[in-house]
C-alpha positions in Angstrom: -49.1 27.1 -9.4 -47.8 30.7 -8.8 -50.7 33.2 -8.7 -49.1 35.8 -11.0 -51.7 38.5 -10.5 -51.4 38.2 -6.7 -47.6 38.3 -6.9 -47.6 41.5 -8.8 -50.3 43.1 -6.6 -48.2 42.2 -3.5 -45.1 43.6 -5.0 -46.8 46.9 -5.8 -48.3 47.0 -2.3 -44.9 46.4 -0.7 -43.3 49.1 -2.9 -46.0 51.6 -1.9 -45.1 51.2 1.8 -42.6 53.8 3.1 -39.7 51.8 4.6 -36.5 53.7 4.5 -33.7 52.6 6.8 -34.5 52.8 10.5 -38.1 53.6 9.6 -39.4 50.1 8.7 -42.3 50.0 11.2 -45.1 50.0 8.5 -43.3 47.3 6.5 -42.9 45.1 9.6 -46.5 45.5 10.5 -47.6 44.6 7.0 -45.4 41.5 6.8 -46.6 40.4 10.3 -50.2 40.7 9.1 -49.6 38.9 5.8 -48.0 35.9 7.6 -50.6 35.9 10.3 -53.2 35.4 7.6 -51.3 32.3 6.5 -51.2 31.0 10.1 -47.5 31.8 10.5 -46.1 33.7 13.4 -43.3 36.2 12.9 -41.4 37.2 16.0 -39.6 40.6 16.2 -36.4 41.1 18.1 -35.0 44.2 19.7 -32.6 45.3 17.0 -34.3 48.7 16.8 -33.2 49.5 20.3 -29.5 49.4 19.2 -30.1 52.1 16.6 -32.7 54.3 18.3 -35.4 52.8 15.9 -38.8 51.3 16.6 -38.4 48.2 14.4 -36.6 44.9 14.8 -35.7 42.0 12.6 -38.6 39.6 11.8 -38.1 35.8 12.0 -40.5 33.0 11.3 -40.4 29.2 11.1 -42.7 26.8 9.2 -42.6 23.1 10.1 -41.8 20.7 7.2 -40.0 17.6 6.1 -36.3 17.1 5.7 -33.5 19.6 6.2 -34.5 23.2 7.0 -33.7 26.1 4.6 -33.6 29.8 5.2 -34.8 32.6 3.0 -34.0 36.2 3.7 -34.9 39.7 2.2 -34.4 43.0 4.0 -37.2 45.4 4.8 -35.5 48.7 4.3 -35.0 50.8 1.2 -32.6 53.6 0.3 -33.6 57.2 -0.2 -35.4 58.9 -1.9 -37.9 56.4 -0.8 -40.9 58.3 0.6 -44.1 58.2 -1.5 -42.9 55.5 -3.9 -45.4 54.8 -6.7 -45.0 51.7 -8.9 -45.9 52.1 -12.6 -46.6 49.0 -14.6 -45.7 49.6 -18.3 -47.2 47.9 -21.3 -44.0 46.0 -22.0 -44.2 44.4 -18.5 -41.5 46.5 -16.9 -42.2 48.2 -13.5 -40.6 51.5 -12.5 -41.2 54.4 -10.1 -42.6 57.7 -11.3 -39.0 58.9 -11.5 -39.0 61.0 -8.3 -38.0 58.1 -6.0 -36.4 54.7 -6.1 -38.7 51.9 -7.0 -37.8 49.7 -4.0 -37.4 46.5 -5.9 -34.3 46.3 -3.7 -35.6 44.5 -1.7 -39.3 44.3 -2.2 -38.8 41.9 -5.1 -37.3 39.5 -2.7 -40.0 39.9 -0.1 -42.7 39.4 -2.7 -41.2 36.2 -4.0 -40.9 34.7 -0.6 -44.5 35.6 0.3 -46.0 34.3 -2.9 -44.0 31.0 -2.7 -45.2 30.4 0.8 -48.8 31.3 -0.1 -48.7 28.9 -3.0 -47.4 26.1 -0.7 -50.1 26.8 1.9 -53.1 27.0 -0.4 -52.1 24.0 -2.5 -51.0 21.9 0.6 -47.6 21.2 -1.1 -45.1 19.2 0.8 -42.1 21.3 1.7 -38.9 21.5 3.7 -38.9 23.2 7.1 -38.8 26.9 6.1 -37.2 29.7 8.0 -37.6 33.4 7.0 -35.6 36.3 8.2 -36.6 39.9 7.2 -33.9 42.2 8.6 -33.9 45.9 9.2 -31.1 48.3 8.2 -29.4 46.2 5.6 -28.7 49.2 3.5 -26.3 50.7 6.2 -23.7 47.9 6.3 -26.2 45.2 7.4 -26.7 46.7 10.9 -29.9 44.7 11.5 -28.4 41.2 11.3 -25.3 42.4 13.1 -27.3 42.2 16.3 -29.6 39.3 15.4 -29.5 36.2 17.7 -28.3 33.5 15.2 -28.8 30.8 17.8 -32.5 30.8 16.5 -31.4 29.7 13.0 -31.7 26.0 12.3 -30.7 26.0 8.7 -27.3 25.6 7.2 -28.5 26.3 3.7 -29.6 29.9 2.9 -30.8 32.0 0.0 -30.6 35.7 0.3 -32.7 37.5 -2.3 -30.7 40.7 -2.7 -28.8 40.8 -6.0 -29.3 42.7 -9.2 -28.9 41.2 -12.6 -30.4 38.5 -14.7 -32.5 35.8 -12.9 -30.1 32.8 -12.5 -27.2 35.0 -11.2 -25.9 34.1 -7.8 -23.0 35.7 -5.8 -20.7 33.2 -4.1 -18.4 35.7 -2.5 -18.5 39.3 -1.3 -15.9 41.7 0.1 -14.8 43.1 3.3 -15.7 46.7 3.5 -13.6 48.9 5.7 -14.4 52.5 6.4 -11.6 54.7 7.7 -10.9 58.3 8.8 -7.7 60.1 9.6 -6.9 63.5 11.1 -3.6 65.2 10.7 -2.9 67.9 13.4 -0.3 70.5 12.5 0.1 74.0 13.9 -1.8 77.1 13.0 0.0 80.4 12.2 -0.6 83.6 10.3 0.0 82.8 6.6 1.4 86.3 5.9 3.3 87.3 8.9 4.7 84.0 10.3 4.2 81.2 7.8 7.3 79.4 9.0 5.9 78.9 12.5 3.0 76.8 11.2 2.7 73.2 10.2 0.5 72.9 7.2 -1.8 69.9 7.7 -3.3 70.1 4.2 0.2 70.0 2.7 0.9 66.8 4.7 -2.3 65.1 3.7 -1.9 66.1 0.0 1.6 64.6 -0.2 0.4 61.3 1.5 -2.7 61.1 -0.7 -0.7 61.6 -3.9 1.1 58.4 -3.0 -2.0 56.3 -2.2 -3.2 54.3 -5.2 -6.9 54.7 -5.6 -9.6 53.0 -7.6 -9.2 49.4 -8.7 -6.1 48.3 -6.9 -6.3 44.7 -8.1 -8.8 42.3 -9.4 -10.2 41.8 -5.9 -9.6 45.2 -4.2 -10.6 48.8 -4.4 -9.7 51.9 -2.4 -11.3 55.3 -2.4 -10.7 58.5 -0.4 -14.1 60.3 -0.7 -13.8 63.2 1.6 -11.1 65.8 2.5 -11.7 68.7 4.9 -9.3 71.1 6.4 -8.4 74.7 7.2 -10.4 77.6 8.6 -9.4 80.7 6.6 -7.2 81.6 3.6 -4.8 83.6 5.8 -4.2 80.9 8.4 -1.9 77.9 8.1 -4.3 75.0 8.4 -3.9 73.2 11.7 -6.1 70.3 11.0 -7.0 68.3 7.9 -9.1 65.1 7.8 -9.8 62.4 5.2 -12.4 59.7 5.0 -12.3 56.7 2.8 -13.4 53.1 2.1 -11.6 49.9 1.2 -13.2 46.8 -0.3 -11.5 43.5 -1.0 -12.6 39.9 -1.5 -9.6 39.0 0.7 -9.9 40.4 4.2 -6.2 40.3 4.9 -5.6 42.2 1.7 -8.1 44.9 2.9 -6.3 45.2 6.2 -2.9 45.5 4.4 -4.3 48.3 2.2 -5.5 50.1 5.3 -2.0 49.8 6.9 -0.5 51.2 3.7 -2.7 54.3 4.0 -1.7 54.7 7.6 2.0 54.3 6.8 2.0 56.9 4.1 0.2 59.4 6.3 2.5 58.7 9.2 5.7 59.1 7.1 4.8 62.8 6.3 3.5 63.5 9.8 6.8 62.4 11.2 8.7 64.5 8.6 6.7 67.6 9.5 6.4 66.8 13.2 2.6 66.6 13.1 0.2 64.3 14.9 -1.8 61.6 13.2 -5.1 60.2 14.5 -6.6 57.3 12.5 -9.4 54.9 13.1 -11.3 52.4 11.1 -14.4 50.2 11.2 -14.8 46.7 9.5 -18.3 47.3 8.3 -18.6 43.8 6.8 -16.2 40.9 6.5 -15.5 39.0 3.3 -16.7 35.4 2.6 -16.6 32.8 -0.1 -18.9 29.8 -0.7 -17.6 26.8 -2.5 -19.0 26.1 -6.0 -19.5 22.5 -4.9 -21.5 23.4 -1.8 -25.0 21.9 -1.3 -26.5 25.4 -1.5 -25.0 26.1 -4.9 -25.8 22.6 -6.2 -29.5 22.9 -5.2 -29.7 26.3 -6.8 -28.2 25.1 -10.0 -30.5 22.1 -10.1 -33.6 24.2 -9.8 -32.4 26.7 -12.4 -31.5 23.9 -14.8 -35.0 22.3 -14.4 -36.4 25.7 -15.4 -34.0 26.2 -18.3 -32.6 29.3 -16.7 -28.9 29.8 -17.3 -26.8 29.9 -14.1 -24.2 32.6 -13.7 -22.0 32.3 -10.5 -20.2 35.6 -9.7 -18.4 37.6 -7.1 -20.0 40.8 -6.0 -18.4 44.0 -4.6 -21.5 44.8 -2.6 -22.3 43.5 0.9 -25.5 41.9 2.1 -26.9 40.1 5.2 -25.2 37.0 3.8 -21.9 38.4 5.0 -23.2 38.1 8.6 -24.7 34.7 7.9 -21.3 33.4 6.8 -19.8 34.6 10.1 -22.1 32.3 11.9 -21.4 29.2 9.8 -24.5 29.4 7.5 -23.8 28.4 3.9 -25.6 31.0 1.9 -25.6 32.6 -1.6 -27.1 35.9 -2.7 -29.4 35.5 -5.7 -30.8 37.8 -8.3 -34.5 38.4 -7.7 -35.7 41.1 -10.2 -33.9 44.3 -9.2 -32.0 46.5 -11.7 -30.4 50.0 -11.5 -30.7 49.8 -7.7 -30.1 52.8 -5.5 -31.3 55.2 -8.2 -34.5 56.7 -9.5 -34.1 54.6 -12.6 -34.5 51.4 -10.7 -36.8 48.8 -12.4 -38.0 45.3 -12.4 -40.2 43.2 -14.7 -43.2 41.0 -14.3 -41.3 38.2 -16.0 -38.4 38.5 -13.5 -40.7 38.5 -10.5 -42.4 35.4 -11.7 -39.2 33.5 -12.4 -37.7 34.5 -9.1 -40.8 33.3 -7.2 -40.8 30.0 -9.1 -37.2 29.4 -8.1 -37.9 30.0 -4.4 -41.0 27.8 -4.6 -38.9 24.9 -6.0 -36.1 25.4 -3.4 -38.7 25.3 -0.6 -40.3 22.1 -2.0 -37.1 20.3 -2.9 -37.4 17.1 -0.7 
């Protein structure tokens, strides 16, 4: 019953709307109008006020039979995302013109949810109570849902459309992501006349960093130091040197242990050189894992099996709004919905993937 032409037209319309992070106003207005046409009210919260933005998260509820189910796809895209123009190729693939991202992350998810609900409404198909949540600012460590009022959510079963890969793929676990920064304060001195009076902060940091294992630490953890800054001139012993990095792990305790190791190695050399250390961190998102035997997974597998779509259950090293859902006791999985090469100008989707994704969502909504 899916209207394929309408689905593709809606996807292209969504992609054409500028909606980079913290600038989702046009997208929110479009979605509100689309759902209003279907007789569904979307309410907007005040998430934007937390981030000096003019757009909040959108939430809607549709009465139905049985247990409620939640579907979510975020409204924002990464940059370059202004002036996106979808191009439909003869082979059924859809790309941008190469100067921007396509925006299939996450407009493919939004399009699937919209078309599934439109199909239900126009064909008067019986369905479960349906909740939709369209967050802002997902691309910056899920800031939108961090401030969402989860007391509104009735569902314990959730499908987040925000995963790349073949249709049928679902992520059951995602990592903690910890951002950290550290500053070593030594003592400045003239590098030619009085080098012995200085404390070289860059030397301290370099010794510590050389001992910190980076890259893939284990099967479930990564660590990266991505920025190092320090010094003011070539003839001055550098007083200050700073580093910034990120830790990811599917085990939150493991992530915190890696952070402690970074601190210990920096502190060892700061103590040796009598320098100061100032270190801070932020837990951007916290790890979760959903059981393979959970109702959410079983329902997803059932639908895919009915459609002869192979199911691939994975762990992902990327975060999503599902990390925040899990913190509030909502059993969710992140599912592939027709996005590939995301966060690049080579991003693409296909008509076939968009149709399959929409049919999966329709079946999950009407599973009584």
